[in-house]
N, C-alpha and C positions, 0 to 999 in steps of 0.2 A: 504494500500500500504506500503510494507516494504522498507527499505533503498535501497536494491539492485534493486527492481523494479523502484524506483524513478530515480536512476542513469541510468538504462537502457533506461527509457523514455527520460531523459535529453540528453543522447547520441544520440538517434534517432532524436531528434529535431535539435541538432547541426550538424548531418550528412548532412542534406540538405545544410547548409551553407558551410561546409567543402568541399563537392563535387563541389559546385559552385566555390569556391575559387580555388580549385585544377585545375579545367578545365581552369579557367582564367589564372592561373599561367603557366599551361602547354602550352598554346597558346599565352601567352602574348608577344607582340612585344617589342623590346628594346625601351627605351625612344627616342621619335622622329620618330619612325617607325610605320607603319600601319600593321595591321594583314594581312598576305598574303592570297591569295585565297587557297593555299595549307593548311595553318593552319586552316582556316575556314572549309574546306572540311574534314580534319582529325578529327576535333572536332565533326562535324555532323555525320560522319561515326561511330566514337566510341560510341556516344550517342545512335545511332540506334542499333548497335550490342549489347550493354549492355542491352538496353530495350528489344530486342528480347530474349536474353539469360535469363533475369530475369523473364519475364512474370509478373504475379501478385505477386510482391515482398513480401509485408507484409503477404499476405495469405500463401504463400509458407513457409516463415520463421516461422510463427506461427504453421502451420501444422507439419513441421519437428520438431520444439521444442516440441510440444505435443507428437509426436510419439517417440522421444528420451526419454522424461520423462516417458512415459508409458512403454517403453522397460526396463528402469532401475527399475521401480516399480515392474514389473513382475518378474525380476531377484532378487528382494529384495535388490537393491543397492540404497543407498541414495546419491544424488548428485544434484548440481545446473546446469541447462542447460540454456545457453543464446545463442542467435543467432543474426546475422546481415548480411546485404548485404555488400559486399566489395565496397569501394569507387572507383569511376571512375578513379581518379588520381592514386590510388594505383595499379589498374589494368594496367593503362598506364605505370607506372614506371616498373612494372614487365615485361611487353611486351618489353620495351626498354632494361632493364637490362639483360634479358635472350635472347633477339633478337628473339622473337617469335610472331606469328600472334595471333589475339584475340582468334580464335578458338582453339589454343593450350594452352591458359590459362584456365585451367579447373575449378578452384574453385572461383566462383562468390559469393558464400555464405559461411560464416564461422560460426562455432558453437564451444562453449567452454563448457566442462563439468568439474566441479570442485567437487572433492571427498575428503574424509578425509585421506586415507592411500594410500601408493604407490601400494600395492598389489591390491587395489580396482581399480586403473587405468587400470591394465591389465584385470581385470574382465569386466570393462566397454568396453574396446577395443573388447573383445570377443563378448559382447552383441551387440554392434553396427555393428560389422562385420556380425552377424547373421541377423540383421534387414535389412541392406542395403548391396549391393554388393560392395566390395572394388575394387578400381582401381589397377591393378598390378603395382608394382614399386613405389607406392605412399604412403609409410609408413616410418616414421622416429621415432626411439626410442632414444629420447634425455634424457631419464631417465637412461638407462643403460650406454649410452655414452653421457654425457652432452656436450654442446657447450663450447668453450674456455672461454666464459664469465660467465659460470656457469648455463646457461639456461637449464631447465629440463621440458620436456613435451613429450607426445606421440602425433604424428601428423599422421593422416590418411585422405585419400580422398576417398569418397564413391559416388556411384550413388544413390542419394536420390529419393524422390518421383518423378514420371514421368521422371526418368532418369536424373534429374538435378544434376550436380556434386556439392558436398558439401565437405568442409574441416572441420575436427573435431580436436580440441586440447583437450587432456585429461590430467589433472594435479591435484595436491593437492593444498590446500590454501597456504602452505608454499613455493611452487615452484613459 
């Protein structure tokens, strides 16, 4: 097991705790108050929706990671692929921030592909767009036009295996 694999495993272990903490924080009543029936129902509904959307999470993440790695290998591209399921609290914050329903939040799974050079980022983008169908209007090029804080990466959302929407970030180690 290399260092990267160790940290990925550690992140997955901590994920359960963070999701639990986030849900409690999201629905936490103020000191001296009890959780309302509405808060309990919202939490239950979100858990069920995410569970339906994710299906067999670990299996899906592993299969998509393998298919992305295989796709890169076929095209002769060296890169590190890592995937995760997004946290329930993060999905909830996105729903509130963008004022959208759960079914409008497309990316429940996120993958990051790290390569050595900027031009390789664009080659990877072409390879993953050939592997899975991209969602129209869901591509951001933060390499050509970095964010104000200097952040650089390519972001794309694709229909992965079985039509599961996945978000992919492509970047170099320096980014």
